[in-house]
N, C-alpha and C positions, 0 to 999 in steps of 0.2 A: 687630601691632596691626591690628585689623580696621577696615573702612571705616565701618560704620554699625550696630554692635551696639546694640540697644535694650533697656532694662529695662522700658520703658513704651510705651504707644501703638502697639500692633500688633494688628491683627485678622486676621492671616494672609492679607493681600491684599484684605480688604474695606475699606470706608470709609463715611463718613456725610456726608449733605448736610443742612445746616441751612437750612430755608426754611419758608414758610407760604403759605396762600391758594392762588391760581391756580398759583404756581410749584410748590408741593408736589403739586398735582393732576397737573401735567404730568410732574413727575419720576417719580411712581408709574406713570403711563401708559407712559412710555418705558422705564422699568426693568422693566416687566412685559410686555415684548415688544410694546408698542403694541397690545395686544389690545382691540378695541372691546367695549363693554358689550352683548354679544349672547349668545344661547344657544349659538351656534357660535363657533369660533375664527376671527374675522374681523379682518384686519389691513389697514387703509387707509394706514398709515404704517410706516416702518422703525423697529423697536424693538429692545430688547436684553434679555438675561437678566442684569441687573445687581443683582438683589436680594441684600441681605445676609442670610446665614443666621442663625438664632437663636443658634447657637454663636458666630459671629463678633460678633454684636451684644452678646452677654453679655461677651465678652472686652473689647470696646471700652468698655462701660459700667463695668466693673470698674476700668478704668485712667483714667477721666475725672478723678478727684481729683488726678492727677499731671500734668495738662496744663500748668498754668502753670509748674511746676517744670522740666519737660522743655524748654519753649520758652525759659525764661530761661537754662538751661545751653547750649542751642544758640546763642542770641543771643550769649553770652559767647565761644563758639568763633568765631563770625563776627567779632566785634570783635577777637579775637586775630589772626586772619588779616589784617584791615585794618591792624592795628598793625604786623605783621611785614612787610607789603608796602608800607607807606606811602611809603617812600623808594626804591622800586624802579621804575624806568621800565618801561612796557609791561605792567603788571599791573593789571587791574581786578577788584576783589572785588565780587561780587553783593551788593547791599544794598537796603533799602527806600528808595524815592525819592519817596514820596508821603505826605502827611499824612492821606490818606483811608483808608489801610489799614496794617496792620502785618504783616510777614512772620512765619511760624512757624519760620523758619530751619531747616527740615527738612534741607536740604543747604547746605553752604557751597561755592560754586563760584567759579572765577576764569577770566578770559580772559587769555591770554598772547599778546602781540604779539611775535613772534620777532625782528622787525627792531629793536625798541626794547630788549627784554629781553636779547637775545643767546642765548636758549634757547627751546625749544618745549615744548608740553605733553607730548610724548613724552619729552623729556629729563628733565623733572621726574618724570613717571610712572615711568620706569625707575629713577631714582635712589631714589625712595621705596620702590619695590618691592624693590630690592636691600637695603634696610635694614628690611624687614619691615613696611612701612606701605602699606596698600592705598589707591589712588586710582582714580577711574573717569573715563572720558571722558564728555562730555555725550552725550545721546541722538542717535543717527544719524537724520537727517531721514527721514521716511517715504518720500518720493519717491526717496530714495537706496537704499532697501532693495531687494535683488534681487527679492523677491516682487512689488514694485510698480513695477518698472522700465518696464513698458509702460503704466502708468496716466497719465492726464492730470494735470498739475499746473501751477500758476502760480508762476513763479520770480522772486524778487527778490534772492536771495543772502544774506538775513539769517540764516536758520537754518543754512545751510552754513558761514557765518563763525563762528557759535557752536560748531558741531561741530568745526571746524578748530582753534579756539583754546581751547576750553573744557576745564577739568579740575575735577572735584569732589574736594575734600580730605576727610580724616576729619571727620565731623560728628556722630557719635553722642553722645547726652546722657550716656553712661556713660564718656566720656573722663576719665581722672583728671588731677590736677594734674601728676603725673610724666609721663603721656602727652603732655600739652600742652608741657611743658618739653622733652621729647625731640624733638617735632616742630619746635619753635622752634630748637633747637640744630642739628638736621640741616638745616633750611631755611637758617639763617644760613651754614652751611658750604657749602651748594650755591650760594647766591647770590654768595658771595665769589669763586667761580671765574669769574664772568662780569662782574664789575665791580671795578675796583681802588679806586674811590672810594665804595664802599657805606657808607652811614651808617645803622646800625640804629636804629630808634626805640625 
């Protein structure tokens, strides 16, 4: 079972920004290498080459009708994980915590406190992998990357804690009912090894 196969909403690494007015103008400016309106290539600010190609845009537009369906399926997967972990100490499932916005549930990730749960993200990762289910660690902080080890950074420890405890579980909108049943069954078997008084919700 793969981690995040998608039938919809993929532009091959491209993306879209929805905005208007001055924000739109600035976005175009920075995405077009911050090139000044001049006859020569003049750059007063740092810009990027982040323009979406016509082919990528075409792929994205063709998939827009399926956006709501895809988000709903991913939301249901997130709700499943919250249900499966609701009585397990030391597990926090990422979820929307504000009324001002709604997550697209692109990924369903958890934080594992080894002291409370009795197991680490590595333990669960290895277990799922041995059973043919892919999981991934949260992204390694940029200042921890070997390429940037000499760069200046400001440290508070928050992103390191996320990386240390975080694991992303299968989140694809194409997960079938049988896939989700299998994940739930394997997870219940795994959790039962670490607590004798586990009560599944």
